C-alpha positions in Angstrom: 6.7 38.6 -7.9 8.3 36.3 -5.5 6.2 37.5 -2.3 2.9 37.7 -4.5 3.4 34.1 -5.6 4.0 32.7 -1.8 0.8 35.3 -0.8 -1.1 33.3 -3.6 0.0 29.8 -1.9 -0.8 30.8 1.3 -4.7 31.8 0.0 -5.0 28.2 -1.9 -7.2 26.7 0.5 -9.6 29.6 0.4 -10.0 29.4 -3.5 -12.7 27.9 -5.0 -12.0 24.3 -6.2 -13.8 25.5 -9.8 -11.0 28.0 -9.8 -8.2 25.8 -9.1 -9.7 23.4 -11.8 -9.6 26.1 -14.0 -6.2 26.7 -13.8 -5.1 23.5 -13.0 -6.2 22.4 -16.6 -3.0 23.7 -18.0 -1.1 21.0 -15.9 -3.2 17.9 -16.0 -5.2 15.9 -18.8 -8.3 15.9 -17.0 -10.4 13.5 -14.7 -11.1 10.7 -17.3 -9.0 7.9 -19.3 -10.3 9.5 -22.4 -9.2 12.9 -21.4 -5.9 11.1 -21.3 -6.0 9.6 -24.7 -7.1 13.0 -26.1 -4.2 14.8 -24.5 -1.5 12.1 -25.5 -3.0 12.0 -29.1 -2.6 15.7 -29.6 1.0 15.6 -28.3 1.9 12.6 -30.5 0.8 14.7 -33.4 3.3 17.3 -32.4 6.2 14.6 -32.2 6.0 14.4 -28.5 5.8 11.0 -26.4 4.1 10.6 -23.0 4.1 8.9 -19.7 0.7 8.5 -18.4 0.3 8.7 -14.6 -3.0 8.0 -12.6 -3.1 10.5 -10.2 -3.3 9.4 -6.4 -1.2 8.5 -3.6 -0.5 7.6 0.4 -3.6 5.2 0.2 -4.7 4.3 3.7 -6.3 0.8 2.8 -5.7 -2.4 1.1 -9.0 -2.1 -1.3 -7.5 1.3 -2.2 -4.1 -0.2 -3.4 -5.9 -2.9 -5.6 -8.1 -0.2 -7.5 -5.1 1.8 -8.1 -3.5 -1.4 -9.6 -6.4 -2.1 -11.7 -6.4 1.5 -12.9 -3.0 1.3 -14.3 -3.5 -1.9 -15.6 -6.6 -0.2 -17.4 -4.2 2.6 -18.7 -1.9 -0.1 -20.0 -4.4 -1.9 -21.8 -5.8 1.6 -23.0 -2.4 2.4 -24.4 -2.1 -0.5 -26.6 -5.7 -0.3 -27.9 -5.1 3.1 -28.7 -1.8 2.9 -30.2 -0.3 5.7 -28.2 3.2 6.7 -28.1 3.2 6.4 -24.1 4.7 4.6 -21.1 3.3 4.3 -17.6 4.5 6.0 -14.5 3.5 4.5 -11.1 3.8 5.9 -7.6 4.5 3.0 -5.0 2.7 4.6 -2.1 -0.7 4.7 -4.4 0.1 0.6 -4.5 0.3 0.0 -0.8 4.0 0.7 -0.2 3.2 2.4 3.5 0.7 -0.3 4.3 2.6 -3.5 3.6 5.7 -3.8 1.4 4.9 -7.1 0.4 1.5 -6.1 -0.8 2.9 -3.3 -2.6 5.6 -5.5 -4.6 2.9 -7.9 -5.5 0.6 -5.1 -6.7 3.5 -3.9 -8.8 4.4 -7.3 -10.3 0.9 -7.6 -11.5 1.2 -4.3 -13.4 4.3 -5.3 -14.9 3.1 -8.7 -16.0 0.4 -6.6 -18.1 3.0 -4.3 -19.4 5.5 -7.0 -20.5 2.4 -8.8 -22.4 1.7 -5.5 -24.2 5.4 -4.4 -24.5 4.7 -1.2 -22.5 7.6 0.5 -20.6 6.9 1.3 -16.8 8.6 4.0 -14.8 8.9 3.8 -11.0 8.4 7.3 -9.9 10.1 8.6 -7.0 8.7 10.3 -3.9 9.9 12.0 -0.4 12.8 10.6 1.2 10.6 8.2 3.3 10.2 6.1 0.5 13.6 6.3 -1.2 15.2 3.0 0.1 12.2 1.1 -0.2 11.2 2.0 -3.6 14.7 1.2 -5.1 14.8 -2.2 -3.1 11.3 -3.2 -5.0 12.5 -1.7 -8.3 15.5 -3.9 -8.1 13.6 -6.8 -7.1 11.3 -6.8 -9.8 13.9 -5.2 -12.9 15.3 -8.5 -13.3 12.1 -10.2 -14.0 10.9 -7.3 -15.9 13.8 -5.3 -17.6 11.6 -2.9 -19.6 11.2 -0.7 -16.3 13.3 2.2 -15.2 13.7 4.7 -12.2 13.6 7.9 -10.8 16.5 9.5 -9.3 16.4 12.9 -7.4 19.2 15.7 -8.0 18.6 17.4 -4.6 19.1 14.2 -2.6 22.4 14.0 -1.1 22.4 10.2 -1.4 21.7 10.2 -5.4 25.4 9.7 -6.3 25.5 6.4 -4.3 22.3 5.2 -5.9 23.8 5.7 -9.3 26.6 3.7 -8.6 24.5 0.7 -7.0 22.2 0.8 -9.7 24.3 1.0 -12.8 25.1 -2.8 -12.5 21.4 -3.2 -13.0 21.7 -1.7 -16.4 18.5 0.6 -15.4 16.7 3.6 -17.5 16.9 6.4 -15.2 14.7 9.7 -15.4 16.7 12.4 -13.7 14.7 15.2 -12.2 15.4 18.0 -9.5 13.1 16.8 -6.7 10.1 18.5 -5.5 9.6 17.5 -2.1 10.4 19.5 0.9 13.2 17.9 2.7 15.6 18.7 5.7 19.1 19.9 4.7 20.8 16.8 6.0 18.7 14.9 3.4 19.0 17.5 0.4 20.8 20.1 -1.2 18.5 23.7 -0.7 20.0 26.0 -2.9 19.1 26.1 -6.7 22.8 26.1 -7.4 23.6 23.2 -5.4 21.1 21.1 -7.2 21.9 22.1 -10.7 25.8 21.1 -9.8 24.4 17.8 -8.5 22.3 17.2 -11.5 24.9 18.0 -14.0 27.4 15.5 -12.0 24.8 13.1 -11.9 23.9 13.4 -15.5 27.5 12.9 -16.3 27.8 9.8 -14.3 25.0 8.5 -15.9 26.0 8.8 -19.7 29.5 8.4 -19.4 28.5 4.7 -18.0 26.0 4.3 -21.0 23.0 4.3 -18.9 19.8 5.7 -20.9 18.4 8.7 -19.1 15.3 10.8 -19.3 16.7 14.3 -18.5 13.5 15.7 -16.8 14.1 19.5 -16.5 12.5 22.7 -17.5 15.7 24.5 -16.3 17.5 26.1 -19.2 20.7 26.1 -17.3 20.6 22.1 -17.1 19.3 21.9 -20.6 21.9 23.8 -21.9 24.4 21.7 -20.0 22.7 18.6 -21.2 22.8 19.5 -25.2 26.7 20.2 -24.3 27.1 16.7 -23.1 25.2 15.0 -25.9 27.2 17.0 -28.2 30.8 16.2 -26.5 29.5 12.6 -26.2 28.6 12.1 -29.6 25.3 10.5 -28.3 22.6 9.2 -30.6 19.1 10.4 -30.5 18.2 7.0 -29.0 20.5 7.1 -25.9 18.6 9.6 -24.2 15.5 11.6 -24.0 14.5 15.3 -22.4 11.3 14.9 -20.3 9.0 17.8 -19.2 5.7 18.3 -17.3 2.7 18.6 -19.3 2.0 22.6 -19.2 5.3 23.6 -18.2 7.5 25.8 -20.7 5.9 24.5 -24.0 8.1 27.0 -25.9 11.3 24.9 -24.7 9.4 21.6 -25.5 8.9 22.8 -29.0 12.3 24.1 -29.6 13.6 20.6 -28.5 11.6 18.9 -30.8 12.5 20.9 -33.7 16.3 20.2 -32.9 15.3 16.3 -33.3 15.3 15.6 -29.8 13.2 12.9 -28.2 10.8 14.8 -25.7 8.5 12.7 -23.7 5.8 14.7 -21.5 4.6 13.7 -18.0 0.7 13.4 -18.2 -1.2 13.1 -14.9 -5.0 12.4 -14.7 -7.8 11.4 -12.5 -10.2 11.9 -9.9 -7.5 12.8 -7.4 -6.5 16.1 -9.3 -7.1 18.6 -6.6 -4.3 17.3 -4.5 -1.9 17.4 -7.1 -2.7 20.5 -8.3 -2.1 22.2 -5.1 0.7 20.3 -4.1 2.3 21.6 -7.8 1.3 25.1 -6.9 2.9 24.8 -3.1 5.9 23.2 -4.4 6.6 25.9 -7.2 5.3 29.1 -6.3 6.2 30.5 -9.6 3.2 28.4 -10.8 1.0 30.6 -8.6 2.5 33.2 -10.3 1.2 32.2 -13.3 -2.1 32.0 -11.8 -1.9 35.5 -11.0 -0.9 36.8 -14.6 -3.5 34.7 -16.4 -6.4 36.4 -14.1 -5.1 39.8 -15.1 -4.7 38.9 -18.8 -8.3 37.1 -18.6 -9.6 40.7 -17.0 -8.2 42.9 -19.8 
């Protein structure tokens, strides 16, 4: 099946956009804010929290960065108005990181002002390795002014243990994930086992130092390891949460909710669904395998 998955990934550019949209519908809320609201309401009814993300990154013009800023502010106001159990995730490249660092910092500050007024948490997403240092620097610059914020660290990055130690003094709220961008072996661990080992090492470091952690994984090995940490450390339910992607392993999500864990789903939406969806298929060939399986199931 692995070979078939890769063949499907290679064929993605030739797949009609409507077909990609059909299968991507499992992983994105839709194109509009109302689509996102409907998805989050359904999740909240299941006892699941959310974090909303307006799709779009690597913009090339200042006006695009300003548009992205206003979209995020609109999402914050919608969360408050609709009384959703959700926070906001932001990608700094969509706010001008690769154009001008000061421009990006000011765009993020404007978002955080709105979030602070509405008492909504904002998560700084992590992108590829070219953005890591600047993302952390901007987070540290603004976290003191806006403490209701958090950051993502990626377990496959070799530098992440040092980043944990450097950030702990700021008492941040972490999201710990494996990492999805393709990186050189000098920068990132390559094997699944190495990434799993570093994930558990980083999680142990964070939890032992009383950091709040969003444990972001669909990997049963890592979920089991996290649950063991939670038991042995005697953590309360308000000291951590599990995080997952919309549409991925719903049976695991439901089990964690039944067991009384707080679970938060990453809910992306927006007009830029195609780039996000095809990147997900390419970064995780197993998702492409789900597409093929769904086609056969549909045709039975």
